[in-house]
C-alpha positions in Angstrom: -3.4 18.0 -30.4 -2.4 14.5 -31.7 -1.2 12.4 -28.8 1.4 9.7 -29.2 1.7 6.7 -27.1 4.8 5.8 -25.0 5.7 2.7 -22.8 5.1 3.3 -19.2 6.0 0.9 -16.5 3.6 -0.2 -14.0 5.2 -1.7 -10.7 3.8 -3.7 -7.8 6.1 -4.6 -5.0 6.0 -7.1 -2.1 8.2 -9.1 0.1 8.4 -12.8 0.3 9.9 -14.8 3.3 11.6 -18.0 2.2 12.5 -20.7 4.9 16.3 -21.2 5.2 17.6 -24.5 4.2 20.9 -26.0 5.3 23.6 -26.3 2.8 22.3 -23.6 0.3 25.2 -21.4 -0.6 25.2 -18.6 -3.2 24.9 -18.7 -6.1 22.7 -21.8 -5.8 20.8 -20.1 -2.7 20.2 -17.1 -4.8 18.8 -19.2 -7.6 16.5 -20.9 -5.0 15.1 -17.5 -4.1 14.6 -16.6 -7.8 12.6 -20.0 -8.2 10.4 -19.0 -5.1 9.6 -15.7 -6.6 8.6 -17.1 -9.9 6.4 -19.7 -8.3 4.8 -17.1 -6.1 3.8 -15.2 -9.3 2.5 -18.2 -11.1 5.4 -18.0 -13.6 6.7 -21.6 -13.4 5.6 -23.6 -16.6 3.4 -20.6 -17.6 2.9 -19.5 -21.2 3.5 -15.8 -20.3 6.8 -14.6 -21.7 8.7 -13.3 -18.7 12.3 -12.4 -17.6 13.7 -12.1 -14.1 16.1 -9.4 -13.3 18.1 -10.0 -10.4 19.5 -7.1 -8.4 22.7 -8.4 -6.9 25.5 -6.5 -4.9 27.1 -9.5 -3.3 30.4 -11.0 -4.6 28.9 -14.3 -5.7 25.9 -13.7 -8.1 24.1 -15.9 -10.7 26.0 -15.6 -13.8 24.4 -13.9 -16.8 22.4 -16.2 -19.2 21.3 -18.4 -16.4 17.8 -20.0 -16.9 15.5 -20.7 -14.0 12.2 -22.8 -14.8 12.5 -21.7 -18.3 12.9 -17.9 -17.5 16.0 -16.1 -18.4 17.8 -14.6 -15.5 19.8 -11.3 -16.0 21.7 -9.4 -13.5 22.2 -5.8 -12.4 23.8 -4.1 -9.4 21.2 -1.5 -8.4 17.6 -0.9 -8.7 18.5 1.9 -11.0 20.3 -0.4 -13.5 17.5 -3.1 -13.0 14.7 -0.8 -14.1 16.8 0.6 -17.0 17.2 -3.1 -18.2 13.5 -3.8 -17.5 12.5 -0.9 -19.7 14.7 -2.1 -22.5 13.3 -5.5 -22.2 9.7 -4.5 -22.3 10.1 -1.8 -24.9 11.4 -4.2 -27.5 8.4 -6.5 -27.0 10.4 -9.6 -26.0 8.6 -10.1 -22.8 5.2 -9.3 -21.3 6.5 -8.7 -17.7 9.6 -8.7 -15.6 10.3 -9.6 -12.1 12.9 -7.6 -10.3 14.1 -9.9 -7.6 16.2 -8.0 -5.0 18.4 -10.4 -3.2 20.1 -7.5 -1.1 17.9 -7.8 2.0 17.9 -10.1 5.1 18.8 -13.8 4.5 15.7 -15.6 3.7 13.8 -12.5 2.3 13.4 -11.6 -1.2 11.9 -8.4 -2.4 9.9 -8.9 -5.6 8.8 -6.1 -8.0 6.5 -7.2 -10.7 6.8 -4.9 -13.8 4.5 -4.8 -16.7 4.1 -2.2 -19.5 1.2 0.0 -20.3 0.7 2.5 -22.9 -0.2 6.2 -22.1 -0.8 9.3 -24.2 2.5 11.4 -24.2 0.5 14.6 -23.1 -0.6 12.9 -19.9 1.5 13.0 -16.8 1.3 9.4 -15.2 -1.2 9.1 -12.3 -2.1 12.8 -12.5 1.3 13.7 -10.7 2.2 17.4 -11.1 4.8 17.9 -13.7 7.4 19.1 -11.1 7.0 16.2 -8.9 10.1 14.5 -10.3 12.6 14.1 -7.4 14.3 10.8 -6.8 17.0 10.2 -4.3 20.0 8.0 -5.1 21.9 6.7 -2.0 25.4 4.9 -2.3 28.2 4.0 0.1 31.5 2.3 0.3 34.1 0.8 2.7 36.5 3.3 1.5 36.5 6.5 -0.7 37.5 4.5 -3.6 34.7 2.0 -3.1 32.0 4.7 -3.0 33.6 6.5 -5.9 33.6 3.3 -8.0 29.8 2.9 -7.2 29.1 6.4 -8.4 31.1 5.9 -11.4 28.9 2.9 -12.4 25.8 4.9 -11.7 26.8 7.7 -14.1 26.2 6.0 -17.4 23.0 4.6 -16.0 21.7 8.0 -14.9 22.7 9.5 -18.3 20.7 7.0 -20.1 17.6 7.1 -17.9 14.3 7.6 -20.2 11.5 9.6 -18.7 9.7 6.4 -18.4 12.4 4.7 -16.2 12.8 7.8 -14.0 9.1 7.8 -13.2 9.1 4.1 -12.4 12.0 4.5 -9.9 11.1 4.4 -6.2 11.4 7.7 -4.4 14.7 6.5 -2.8 17.0 4.2 -4.7 19.7 2.4 -2.7 22.6 1.7 -5.0 25.6 -0.7 -4.6 26.6 -2.7 -1.7 25.4 -2.7 1.8 25.9 0.5 3.8 29.6 1.5 4.5 31.1 4.6 6.2 31.8 6.5 3.0 28.3 7.7 1.8 26.8 9.9 -0.9 23.2 11.0 -1.7 22.0 12.9 -4.8 18.5 14.4 -5.0 17.8 14.1 -8.8 15.4 15.9 -11.0 14.0 14.2 -14.1 15.6 16.7 -16.4 19.3 15.8 -15.6 19.8 13.2 -12.9 23.5 12.7 -13.9 24.1 16.3 -13.1 22.9 15.8 -9.5 25.1 12.8 -9.1 28.1 14.5 -10.3 27.5 17.4 -7.9 26.9 15.4 -4.8 29.6 15.1 -2.2 30.7 12.0 -0.5 31.4 12.1 3.2 33.0 9.7 5.6 30.6 9.1 8.5 32.0 8.5 11.8 29.7 7.7 14.7 26.3 9.2 13.8 25.1 11.9 16.2 22.0 10.8 17.9 18.6 12.0 16.7 16.4 14.4 18.8 13.1 14.9 17.4 11.5 18.5 17.8 7.7 19.0 17.5 6.4 22.5 16.9 3.3 24.0 18.4 0.6 26.8 17.7 1.9 29.4 15.2 3.7 27.0 13.0 0.6 25.9 11.1 -0.3 27.0 7.6 -2.7 26.1 5.0 -2.3 22.7 3.5 0.8 22.0 5.6 2.3 18.6 4.8 -0.7 17.9 2.5 1.7 16.7 -0.1 2.4 13.6 1.9 -1.2 12.8 2.6 -2.4 9.8 0.3 1.2 9.4 -1.0 2.8 8.1 1.9 1.5 5.1 3.7 2.9 5.7 7.1 2.1 9.3 7.1 -1.4 8.8 5.9 -2.3 6.1 8.4 -0.9 8.1 11.3 -3.0 11.3 10.3 -6.0 9.2 9.8 -5.6 7.4 13.2 -5.3 10.7 15.0 -8.4 12.3 13.3 -10.3 9.0 13.6 -10.0 9.3 17.3 -11.9 12.7 16.9 -14.9 11.2 15.3 -17.0 13.2 13.1 -14.8 16.4 14.1 -11.7 14.8 12.7 -13.5 14.3 9.3 -14.3 18.1 9.2 -10.7 18.9 10.2 -9.5 16.7 7.3 -11.8 18.3 4.9 -10.7 21.9 5.8 -7.1 20.7 5.5 -7.5 19.2 2.2 -9.7 22.1 0.9 -7.6 25.1 1.9 -9.2 27.4 -0.5 -12.6 27.1 1.1 -12.4 25.9 4.6 -15.3 25.9 7.0 -13.0 26.9 9.8 -9.6 28.7 9.0 -6.4 27.0 9.9 -5.3 29.6 12.4 -8.5 29.1 14.6 -7.6 26.9 17.5 -10.2 24.3 16.4 -8.0 23.6 13.3 -4.6 24.6 14.3 -4.1 22.3 17.3 -5.7 19.1 15.9 -3.8 19.5 12.5 -0.6 20.3 14.1 -0.8 17.3 16.5 -1.8 15.0 13.5 1.1 16.3 11.3 3.8 16.3 14.1 2.8 12.9 15.0 2.8 11.5 11.4 6.1 12.9 10.7 7.8 11.5 13.8 6.0 8.1 12.8 7.7 8.4 9.5 11.1 8.9 10.9 10.8 5.9 13.2 9.5 3.8 10.2 12.9 4.5 8.4 14.7 2.7 11.4 15.7 5.8 13.2 15.4 5.7 17.0 15.5 9.1 18.6 17.2 9.3 22.0 15.6 12.6 23.0 12.4 14.5 22.4 11.6 18.2 22.6 8.2 19.9 21.9 7.2 23.5 21.8 3.8 24.3 23.4 1.2 21.8 22.0 4.0 19.9 20.4 4.9 18.8 23.9 2.0 16.5 24.0 3.1 14.8 20.7 6.5 14.3 22.4 4.9 12.9 25.4 3.2 10.1 23.2 6.6 9.0 21.7 8.1 9.0 25.3 5.3 6.6 26.5 3.9 9.2 28.9 0.3 9.1 27.6 -1.3 6.8 25.0 -2.1 8.3 21.6 -5.8 8.1 22.4 -5.4 10.0 25.8 -3.2 12.5 24.2 -5.8 13.2 21.5 -8.4 13.6 24.3 -6.2 15.9 26.1 -5.6 18.2 23.0 -9.4 18.2 22.4 -10.1 19.4 26.0 -7.5 22.2 25.4 -9.3 23.2 22.3 -12.7 22.9 23.9 -12.1 25.0 26.9 -9.8 27.6 25.0 -13.0 28.6 23.0 -14.6 29.9 26.4 -11.7 32.4 26.9 -12.2 35.8 24.9 -10.1 36.2 21.8 -6.5 37.0 22.0 -3.4 36.5 20.1 0.5 36.2 20.2 3.4 38.4 19.0 6.9 37.4 18.2 9.4 40.2 19.1 13.1 40.3 18.5 14.3 41.0 21.9 15.0 39.3 25.2 12.4 38.7 27.8 14.1 41.0 30.3 13.9 43.9 27.7 10.3 43.4 27.2 9.1 43.1 30.8 8.5 46.9 31.3 6.0 46.8 28.4 3.7 44.1 30.0 0.3 45.3 31.1 -2.7 43.5 32.6 -2.9 39.8 31.3 -0.3 40.4 28.6 2.6 38.0 29.5 5.8 36.5 28.2 4.5 33.4 26.4 7.7 31.9 25.1 11.5 32.3 25.5 12.6 30.7 22.2 16.2 32.0 22.0 18.3 34.8 23.5 16.6 37.5 21.3 13.4 35.6 20.3 10.5 36.2 22.7 6.7 35.7 22.3 4.0 37.6 24.0 0.4 36.6 24.4 -2.8 38.1 25.9 -6.2 39.4 25.1 -6.7 41.1 21.8 -7.0 44.8 22.7 -4.2 45.2 25.3 -1.8 42.9 23.3 -2.4 45.2 20.2 -1.5 48.2 22.3 1.5 46.6 23.6 2.7 45.7 20.0 2.1 49.3 19.1 4.3 50.7 21.9 7.1 48.1 20.9 7.1 49.1 17.2 7.1 52.7 18.1 10.2 52.2 20.2 11.9 50.4 17.2 11.4 46.7 17.9 10.7 44.2 15.3 7.1 42.7 16.1 5.5 40.1 14.0 1.9 38.8 14.7 1.9 34.9 15.3 -1.1 33.0 13.7 -3.2 32.4 16.8 -6.7 33.3 17.9 -6.4 32.5 21.6 -4.1 34.0 24.0 -2.3 30.8 25.0 0.5 31.0 27.6 -1.0 34.0 29.4 -3.0 34.5 32.5 -6.1 35.1 30.4 -6.1 31.2 30.0 -6.6 30.6 33.6 -10.3 29.6 33.6 -9.6 27.2 30.8 -6.6 25.7 32.6 -8.8 25.0 35.7 -11.3 23.1 33.5 -8.7 21.3 31.6 -7.3 20.1 35.0 -10.4 18.6 35.9 -10.7 16.8 32.5 -7.2 15.3 32.9 -8.1 13.7 36.2 -8.9 10.4 34.6 -5.9 10.3 32.3 -3.3 7.6 33.0 0.2 9.1 33.0 3.5 7.1 33.0 7.2 8.1 33.6 8.9 9.0 30.5 10.6 6.1 28.7 12.8 8.4 26.5 14.6 11.6 27.5 11.8 14.1 27.3 12.8 17.7 27.6 10.1 20.1 28.7 9.5 23.6 27.7 7.8 24.3 30.8 10.7 23.5 33.1 13.5 24.2 30.7 15.0 20.9 31.4 14.4 17.1 31.6 10.9 16.1 32.5 11.0 14.4 35.8 8.6 11.7 36.9 6.7 14.0 39.3 5.8 16.4 36.5 5.0 13.7 34.1 2.4 12.1 36.4 0.7 15.5 37.3 -2.5 16.5 35.6 -2.0 20.0 37.0 1.3 20.1 35.2 -0.2 19.3 31.8 -3.1 21.6 32.6 -1.1 24.6 33.4 0.8 24.3 30.0 -1.9 26.6 28.5 -1.2 29.4 30.9 2.5 29.1 31.7 5.6 30.3 29.7 7.3 28.0 27.3 11.0 28.0 27.9 12.0 26.4 24.7 15.5 28.2 24.4 16.5 26.9 28.0 15.2 23.4 27.1 17.3 23.4 24.0 20.3 24.7 26.0 20.0 21.6 28.3 19.5 19.1 25.5 22.5 20.2 23.6 24.7 20.5 26.6 24.1 16.8 27.2 25.5 15.6 23.8 26.0 16.7 20.3 22.8 16.0 18.5 21.1 15.8 15.2 17.9 17.8 15.6 15.1 16.7 13.2 12.1 18.9 13.3 8.9 16.9 12.6 6.4 19.6 11.8 5.8 22.5 9.5 7.4 25.9 8.7 10.9 25.1 10.2 10.0 27.4 13.1 12.1 25.4 15.7 14.8 24.8 13.1 15.2 28.5 12.8 15.6 28.9 16.5 18.0 26.1 16.7 20.2 27.3 14.0 21.0 30.3 16.1 22.3 28.1 19.0 26.2 28.1 19.5 26.4 24.4 19.4 24.7 24.3 16.0 26.5 27.4 14.7 29.8 25.7 15.7 28.9 22.5 13.7 29.0 20.4 16.9 25.2 19.7 16.4 23.1 20.2 13.3 19.4 20.7 12.3 17.4 18.6 9.7 13.9 20.0 8.9 11.4 17.6 7.3 9.2 20.2 5.6 9.8 23.6 3.8 10.2 26.7 5.5 7.4 28.4 3.6 4.0 27.1 2.2 4.5 25.8 -1.3 3.2 23.1 -3.6 2.6 19.5 -2.6 5.9 18.2 -4.4 7.8 20.6 -2.1 6.7 18.6 0.9 8.1 15.5 -0.7 11.4 17.0 -1.7 11.7 18.3 1.9 11.3 14.6 3.2 13.8 13.3 0.7 16.2 15.9 1.9 15.8 14.8 5.5 16.6 11.2 4.5 19.6 12.4 2.6 20.8 14.1 5.7 20.3 11.1 8.0 22.0 8.8 5.4 25.0 11.0 5.1 25.3 11.4 8.9 25.7 7.6 9.0 22.4 6.4 10.4 21.5 2.9 9.3 18.1 3.2 7.4 15.6 0.6 6.6 16.0 0.9 2.7 13.0 -1.3 2.1 10.8 1.3 4.0 12.5 4.2 2.2 11.7 2.5 -1.3 8.1 2.5 -0.3 7.9 6.3 0.2 5.0 7.6 -1.9 3.6 4.3 -2.5 0.6 4.7 -0.3 -1.8 6.6 -2.5 -2.9 7.9 -5.9 0.7 9.1 -6.8 1.7 5.4 -7.4 -1.6 3.4 -7.3 0.1 0.3 -8.9 2.7 -0.4 -6.3 1.2 -2.4 -3.3 0.6 -6.0 -2.0 0.6 -8.7 -4.6 -1.7 -11.7 -4.6 1.2 -14.1 -3.8 1.3 -16.8 -1.1 3.7 -16.0 1.7 4.0 -12.3 1.2 4.9 -10.2 4.3 3.8 -6.4 4.3 
């Protein structure tokens, strides 16, 4: 098949810090920042044909037609409009490169994107990205509904005229218009018709945003390639996962290899040797992503192994100690005969007559959502009796009988291993699934409390009751499969609308692009809730790997990562 070439945009972004000088007022101060950006990129008195496009949303802006150091300055009021202008400029061959100089950040800081053109065959998807990885999130706001509607009106023609090249060149999150106001809108756009998503999006007036509580799922939520669509695509997520697995040495490398090769793993993902390390790494990395966006949770709640991740963010244990604790659990769990877990649509009270031997109530997740655990043979027999009596019973992906008396020998060994761990009182409100309420200092500092978690029942439902009784919350699940989100959606506080649930990953295993769309959906929900987000961090989503290799630090003096 004959291949024709098209113009693609290659982007690289960095921040420059410019010392404040007295008496520099806009637009003169803005022009000084433009001059600094040009100098940092070696474009002062350079033979290269260049144009600077200034993204301006303030009242006073450099007038169109301004020339700085021999370079024409043009204006746009959003990154969307700026990149559309860049594409037209480069496509007609008038310039070799363009600097997009974003002046909407903090005083004295300028965000500069260096854009050049490259030719690519029309039948090749840029950077090898899958054809359906096309989502971009547009954010806008205003002081009044009319202000926000005006910004959206200005975006519509730009969205309709976006070429494929410009759409691909957009950052994953595109803040548009003036600084964040109380009336907000968000549109998750597809390449095929971004204007349609813009038209369909609702604008909301955000009051005081509900505080965020992070939920961390545990054993049973894992699945093959969970969150793998974020790895090597997002810098914060990738660095967090690599840090956790790096603390595991050679075993961490083996865990990563199995995670990223789901069709041929050396150890299946449901095996405790893979499930617990990967859940820890993914939960921790997703929590780190949320915090990198400027969100500061006021409460934390983990389920089973997820409580250990919550303890890290609460400051109870260091990340290194938490990883060592998780590994000790895994190591000693292997000495216990194989077992499993069952999810049953019934209350714990209704199930107690069925319990035999070491089969026990493993978790109380909601009023009619209970988990049982125990050794394989007796647990299977209990499951058959329950099904025969008409109960809905689903096997939970697990190979060990966590949260049952069968784990007692492992618990004793783990307690000895935890004797050298330095524990601290929680620095954030940390709700424990093992007490059903706030974790106190006594429990937080007790090696026995942490060791008994592998034998004791998880009271996630009661802990969630306590959390939502304290305040209306935005519950963000930082983990796969939306397991905790599904429990929380049944809670009266969520069903009434007083509190709400925001998952960060898809409910079911899907393609890598679905992971990224789910994250953008979480960003959208936080934005329209009224949270002040770090838009510079959001623009850098998916800039940390092969999906966007050209975006990264520039060889410019004074850049700030």
